[in-house]
N, C-alpha and C positions, 0 to 999 in steps of 0.2 A: 313839149314832148320830152319825156324822160329818156336818158341814155342808159340802156340796160344791158345790151349785148357786149361781149368782149371785143368784137370787131369795132363797134362804135366807140368804145372807150379807147381802143388802140389808136384809132384815127384822131380822136379828140386829143389824146396825149401828144401824139406826133405833131399835130397842127399848133397846139399851144406852145410846145417846146420850140418849134421852128419860129413862131411869131415872137416869142420872148427873146430868143437869141438874136433875131434880126432887129428887133426894136432897141436892143441894147446899144447897137452901133449905127442905128438909122440917123442920118443927118451929119455924121462925122466924116471927115475928109478921107480917112483910111478905111472906113467901113469895117468889114469882117476881117481885115488884116490886123486889126488892133490886138487880138489875142497873141499873134506872132510877135508883134512889136512889144507888147507888155512882157512876154516871156523873155525876149532878147534883152530888154532894158533891165529887168530884174536880174538876169544872169550877169550882165555887165556890172551892175551895182554890187552883187555878191563877189565878183572877181576883184573889184577895186577894194572893197572893205576888208575882205578876208585874205588879201594878198599884200596890199600896200599898208594897211593899218594894223590888223590883228596878226595875220600870218599863222604860223603853227602847223601842226600835222594832225592826222586823225587816226586813232587806233580803234579798229573795229574787228573783233573776232580774230585777232592776230594779224590783221592787215594794216599796214601803215601807208598812208596816202603818198608820202614822199618816195616810198620804195617801188610802188607800182605805177608811178608817173601819173597819178590821178590827183588833180588839184583839190585842195580841201574845200574850196568854194563850190565845186561841182557836187561834192558830197552833201553839203548843206542845202544847196539848191534842190537836189533830188528829194531830200526830206520835206522841203517846203511845198513841193508839188502836191503831195498827198494832203498836207495840212491845208493848203489853199482850197483844195477840192472839198474837204469836209467842212471847213469854216464857212465857205460860201453857202452851203446848203443849210447848215445849222443856224447861221446868222440871219437867214431870211425866214426861218420857221415861225418865230413868234407873231409876225404880222401877216403871215401867208393867208389866213382866213379873214382877218380883219381888213385886209386891203381890198377884198372883193365882196362888199356887203350885198351887192345886187345878186350875186350868185347864191347867197344864203337866204335872202328874203323873197326874191321875186322869181327865181328860176330854179327848176328842179335839176340842179347841176351836181354831178358827182364830185363833191369837194375833196374826196379822198385822193383824187388824181393830182392835186396841186403839188404835193411833195415829190411825186414821181416826175412831174414836168421839170421841177427845179433840179432834180438829180440828173436828168438827161441834158439839160443846158450846161450844168457844171461838168459833166463828162466830156462834152464837146470842147470846152475850154481846157480841160486837163489833157486831152489828147494832143492839143496844140503844144502845151508845155512839155509833154513827153517827147514830141517830135523835135523840139528845140534841144532837149537833153540828149537825144540820140545823135543829133547832128554834132553836138560838142564832143560826145564820146567818140564818134567816128573820126573827128579831127585829131583827138588826142591818142587815138589808136588803142583805146581801152574798152571798146564796145564788147558786150557779152551777148551770146545768142539767147541766154536765159531771159533777156528782157522781153521776149515775146510772150512770157507767162504773166506779164503785168496785168492784162485784163482780168485774171483771176483775183488779183488783189483789189482792183477797182470794183468788181462785183461784190466782194466781201465788204469793202468800205461802204458801198452803196446801201447794203442792207442795214448796217449800223446807223448810217445817216438817215435812212428812211424811217427807221423805228423812232429815233430821237426827234426827227422832224414831225412825224405824226403826233407825238406826245406834246411837243412844244407848241405846235400850231393849234392844237385843240385846247390845251390848258391856257394858252396865251389869250384866248377869247375871254376867259374869266379872270385871269391874273395879268393885267396889262404891264405889271412891273417886269415881266420877263423880257420886254423890249430893252430894258436898261441892264438887266442882269446878264443876259446871254453874251453881249460883247465882252464883259469882264471875265466870264467863264472861258471864252475863247482865248483871251490873253493869258489866263492862268494855264490853260492847256498847252499853249505855245511853249511855255517855260518848263512845265512839268513833263512834257514829252521830249525824248531825246532826238530833237530835230537839229539844233545848233550844236549839240555835243553828243558824243558816243555814250552808249549805255555803260561802258566800262568805267566811266568817270563818276558814276553815281555810287554813293556809299552803299556798302553791302546791306546794311539794315534798312535802307530806303528803296532798294531795288524791287521790293514787293509791289510798290506803287507803280513801277514801270511794267512789271510782269502782268498785272491785272488790267492794264490800259490797252484797249483794243487798238487805238491809234498808234501806240508805240510798236505793237507787234506788226501792224501793216507797214509802217514806215521802215522798220528794221528789215523786214522781209523784202520789201521793194528795193532797198539799197543793196542787200546781199545779191539779189537776182540781177539787177540792172548794172551794178557797178563792179561786182566781184565774181559774178557767176556762181554764187553759192546757193544751192537748192535748199528749200526749207524742209523741216521734218513734216512729211505729209500727214502723219497722224495728228500732230499739233495743229497744222493748217486746217485739216478737216474739222477738228473740234471747234476752232475759232469760227469757221464758216457756219457750222451748225448753230453756234451761239448767236451769230449775227442774224441768221434767219429767224430764230426764236425771238430775238429782241425786236425784229421788224414786225413779227406777228403780234407781239405784245403792244407795240406802238399802234398798230392798226386796230387792235381790239379796243384800246383806250379811246382812239379817235372816233370809232363807230358808236361807242357807248355815249360819248359826249355830243355827238353830231346833232341830235334832235333838240338840244338845248341852245344851240348857237343863236337862233333867231330871237329867242327870248331875251338874250343879253345884248345883242347888237342893235 
């Protein structure tokens, strides 16, 4: 029986996301506490590396971390939260359809919901990381009320990731090399995006590559809101959000156009 109504799709997405999240930690000693432990461990690693080994300060929009009592490792960890969210979704995309051949061949299953399920699972993990960040900011006395606007950035990032995930998951059925190429792409994005360094350190003639990078905009806006309480330009934010919605629509269009050919290839 085909799933056609929005209500049926909603419950399907919810149940798949819940099952995927629980399966990830099933059988482990700490169970669903692992996201909290992972966030705490990564925070501790960043604190050690960027305090005991590298040190230094962070200049962001006229703000210097040593002046506002904000450790530089907290700033870098905040950037990595958004990167982890996006990389988890994009990294899973090339094999998303290939990993469920029964859904393609034998069952009238709405494959289009698979990227949505992955986004919801990744959002759950990201919420845990943000909670850990808020806890640290509260202890350092630098928490900003503007952090409550973070969901707006998560929504924007979700649309970008959904669009790319729909494209990669559909094209990945035909071009299996994407399974090898995407991890390299994510590594490149880690270093081309101002996550471990501020935008101000990028040479002026190279800053155009930062400006056109949606991930850079989201990370920079997230840091400004969560760490320094700096509100974004709402005109620019609206334009980027509209662009993310259009890109998601493009990804969905490509997925639906290729959908009928999946069974012939698999």
